[in-house]
C-alpha positions in Angstrom: 115.6 78.0 312.5 114.3 78.5 309.4 118.2 78.6 308.1 119.3 75.6 309.7 116.1 73.5 308.2 117.3 74.8 305.0 120.6 73.4 305.2 119.9 70.0 306.7 117.2 69.9 303.1 120.6 70.4 300.9 122.4 67.8 302.4 119.8 65.1 302.1 119.4 66.8 297.9 123.1 66.4 298.4 123.7 62.9 299.3 120.7 61.5 297.4 122.7 62.8 294.0 125.7 60.8 294.8 123.5 57.4 295.7 124.4 55.3 292.5 120.3 53.5 291.8 120.8 49.6 291.5 119.3 48.4 288.2 116.6 46.2 287.7 118.4 44.0 285.7 122.2 43.7 284.1 122.7 46.6 281.8 125.8 44.3 279.7 127.3 40.9 279.9 130.2 40.7 281.9 133.8 40.4 281.0 135.0 37.8 279.2 137.9 36.5 281.0 141.4 37.8 279.9 138.8 40.8 278.5 140.8 44.6 278.6 138.8 46.5 281.2 136.4 48.3 279.7 136.0 46.3 276.0 133.0 45.0 275.6 132.8 41.1 274.9 132.9 40.2 271.3 130.2 38.1 270.9 130.5 34.3 270.6 129.5 31.9 267.7 128.0 28.8 268.5 131.1 26.0 267.7 128.3 23.7 265.3 129.0 21.7 262.1 125.8 22.4 260.5 123.8 26.2 259.8 121.8 28.1 257.5 124.7 29.3 255.3 124.5 33.1 257.0 127.6 34.7 258.3 130.2 32.5 256.8 128.0 29.3 258.7 128.1 26.3 256.6 124.7 25.3 254.9 122.1 23.9 256.5 122.7 19.5 256.7 126.5 20.2 256.1 128.8 18.9 257.8 132.7 18.0 257.7 132.9 14.6 257.3 136.5 11.8 257.1 137.5 11.8 253.2 135.5 8.8 251.1 138.5 9.4 248.4 142.0 10.2 248.7 144.3 11.6 245.7 147.9 9.6 247.3 150.2 11.2 244.8 152.3 10.7 242.6 154.3 14.0 243.6 154.5 15.7 240.2 152.4 13.8 238.9 149.6 16.1 238.3 147.2 16.0 241.3 146.5 19.3 241.9 144.5 19.6 237.7 143.1 16.3 239.1 141.9 17.3 241.9 141.0 21.1 240.4 138.5 19.3 237.2 137.6 17.1 239.7 135.9 19.4 241.6 133.9 20.7 238.8 131.9 17.9 239.7 128.7 19.2 241.9 129.1 16.5 244.2 132.3 16.5 245.0 133.8 18.7 247.9 137.7 18.6 248.2 140.3 19.9 250.5 141.6 22.4 249.4 145.1 22.3 251.1 147.4 19.3 251.5 146.8 17.7 255.1 149.8 15.9 255.0 148.0 13.6 257.8 148.9 10.2 257.7 152.8 11.0 257.0 153.8 13.6 259.1 153.9 12.4 263.2 152.7 16.1 264.7 149.4 15.3 262.2 149.0 12.3 262.7 149.4 11.9 266.1 145.6 14.5 267.1 144.0 11.6 265.7 140.8 11.3 263.2 139.2 14.4 265.3 141.9 16.6 263.9 141.8 14.9 260.5 137.9 15.6 259.9 138.1 19.6 261.3 140.9 20.0 258.0 138.4 18.6 255.6 136.1 21.2 254.1 132.1 21.2 254.1 130.0 18.7 252.4 126.5 17.7 252.0 125.2 14.3 252.3 125.6 13.1 249.2 128.6 15.0 248.4 132.0 13.0 248.0 134.7 14.3 250.4 138.5 14.3 248.6 141.8 14.9 250.0 145.0 15.5 247.8 148.5 14.8 249.5 150.8 13.5 246.7 153.5 12.7 249.8 151.1 9.4 250.6 152.4 7.8 247.8 156.2 7.1 248.7 155.5 7.2 252.3 155.9 3.7 253.2 153.9 4.1 256.8 151.1 5.2 254.8 149.0 2.6 253.1 148.2 0.7 256.3 147.4 3.9 258.3 144.8 4.6 255.1 143.7 1.3 255.5 143.2 1.2 259.3 140.7 4.3 258.9 138.7 3.1 255.7 139.6 -0.2 254.2 136.9 0.3 251.2 137.6 4.0 250.8 138.8 4.8 247.0 142.1 6.0 246.2 143.3 8.0 242.9 146.7 7.5 242.2 148.0 10.6 238.9 151.3 9.4 236.7 153.2 10.5 234.6 156.3 9.6 232.4 159.1 8.6 235.3 161.7 10.4 233.3 159.5 13.5 232.9 158.4 13.6 236.3 161.7 13.5 237.9 162.7 16.7 236.0 159.6 18.6 237.2 160.5 17.5 240.4 164.0 19.4 240.2 162.2 22.6 238.5 160.0 22.8 241.0 162.6 22.7 244.0 165.0 24.9 241.2 162.2 27.5 241.1 161.5 27.5 245.0 165.4 28.4 246.0 165.2 31.1 242.8 162.3 32.8 244.5 164.3 32.8 248.1 167.9 34.0 246.1 169.2 31.2 246.7 172.0 29.0 244.8 170.6 25.3 243.5 173.1 22.7 241.5 172.1 21.8 238.1 170.4 19.2 237.7 173.4 17.1 235.9 175.0 17.3 239.4 172.0 15.5 241.4 172.0 13.0 238.3 175.1 12.1 238.1 178.0 11.0 240.3 181.1 9.5 239.4 180.3 9.7 235.9 177.7 7.5 236.5 173.8 8.0 237.3 173.2 8.6 240.8 170.6 6.3 241.5 170.5 7.6 245.2 168.6 10.4 243.9 165.2 10.8 245.9 163.7 12.0 242.9 164.5 9.0 241.4 163.1 7.1 243.4 160.0 8.8 243.5 159.9 7.4 239.7 160.1 3.8 240.9 156.4 3.2 240.7 156.4 -0.6 241.0 158.3 -0.1 244.6 155.7 2.2 245.7 152.8 0.9 244.7 153.5 -2.9 246.1 153.0 -1.1 249.8 150.0 -0.4 248.6 148.8 -3.2 247.3 149.9 -5.1 250.5 146.7 -3.4 252.1 144.8 -2.4 249.4 143.1 -4.9 246.0 143.9 -2.6 242.8 140.1 -2.3 242.2 140.3 0.1 245.4 143.5 2.0 243.0 142.1 4.0 240.1 145.4 4.8 237.9 145.2 8.2 235.8 147.1 8.4 233.3 148.9 12.2 233.8 150.6 12.7 230.1 146.8 11.9 229.0 145.4 14.1 230.9 147.0 17.1 230.3 146.6 16.2 226.5 143.0 15.5 226.9 141.8 15.9 230.2 138.1 15.3 229.7 138.4 11.1 228.7 140.5 11.1 231.7 138.2 12.9 234.3 135.2 9.9 232.5 137.2 7.3 233.9 137.6 8.8 237.5 133.8 9.8 237.6 132.8 6.0 236.1 135.5 4.8 239.1 133.9 7.2 242.1 130.3 6.5 240.9 129.5 10.0 240.1 127.4 10.5 238.0 128.6 12.2 234.2 128.4 15.8 235.1 131.5 17.0 233.9 131.3 18.0 230.4 133.9 18.3 227.1 132.4 22.0 227.0 134.0 22.4 231.1 137.8 22.6 229.2 139.2 24.9 226.8 142.6 25.1 225.2 145.2 28.3 226.8 147.4 29.2 223.9 149.2 31.5 225.5 149.9 29.3 228.6 149.9 26.2 226.6 147.6 23.5 228.6 144.1 23.3 229.4 142.2 25.9 231.7 138.9 25.0 233.3 135.2 26.7 232.1 133.1 26.8 235.2 129.6 28.2 235.2 130.7 31.0 232.9 134.0 31.1 235.2 137.3 30.5 233.5 140.3 29.6 235.4 143.5 28.3 235.2 146.0 26.3 237.7 148.5 28.6 239.1 151.5 29.6 236.9 154.0 27.5 239.0 152.7 25.1 236.8 154.0 24.4 233.5 157.4 25.3 233.7 160.0 24.3 231.3 161.8 22.4 232.3 165.9 22.1 232.0 167.8 21.4 229.2 169.2 17.9 229.5 172.5 16.5 227.4 170.2 13.9 225.4 173.2 11.1 226.3 171.6 11.9 230.4 168.5 11.6 229.1 168.9 8.4 227.3 170.5 6.9 230.3 167.2 8.2 232.0 165.0 6.7 229.7 167.0 3.0 229.9 167.5 2.8 233.8 163.4 3.0 233.9 162.8 0.1 231.3 162.9 -2.4 233.8 160.8 -0.4 236.6 158.2 0.5 234.1 157.7 -3.0 233.0 157.4 -4.6 236.5 154.2 -1.1 237.1 152.5 -2.3 233.5 152.5 -5.6 234.6 151.6 -4.6 238.4 148.4 -2.5 237.0 147.7 -4.9 233.8 147.8 -1.6 231.0 150.8 0.0 229.5 151.5 3.8 229.3 153.0 5.7 226.6 156.4 6.1 228.6 160.1 6.0 227.5 
């Protein structure tokens, strides 16, 4: 009798040990859909446009805004230098990369919400700026920009058209060199059947009056500030002062923000005790061109330059 009672007690103890206790509250959140079994779900950060600046969140009160200013071009005119110099101003928030919203259909088709999402976070008093040099020469862009904001302020930085052509070629040439691909000499692009090849795309990009006409169909000239790219290279501070005034920014950028780097051969920036120069791809030496061909190039741009000067009501020190 005793042995049978002991057996019953032992069985009850074993049964209780095998039962799983029911928790009074969830021990952990359920795994996220698609998560690996046994893997805890990573914490999700709320998708907001405001924050307190901690853990990578935007500073309190900041938001992504559509740009109030666009640097529209021109390619190899000094757009990167202009953007970097303008970024010295505390009231400027600049998009880091070229967005290509208005000229690339795959971007434009995604709408202004997508475009806004490419902009940096900025405080209410800051001016959001983006630059895409291809905008200036793209026929469809002016109307699209006007549709977004007819009161936007546009910055256009230009260089001597002949020098810009050489810079254009130099950039493409080095791109091929880095990929270890052959690339023809500049003469092969500039000359065809013994004459200047007016079909060369780099030449077309330097016909500034043609492209500006397209912009003036939608924007009055007072909305477009032309920056002298050659002067910006030689003496940047006066040119940046003009840009500040055009954008109605308080004068915050000083001559002390620029210093001439003898090694690189151009001006670099000094911001809060930190020195920085443009990427090594900037300021590359141009290819040597036969002086007679260079004269042809200067002669080709003579009349187009005059037409451009008439359009903007000022002259530039170009060949």
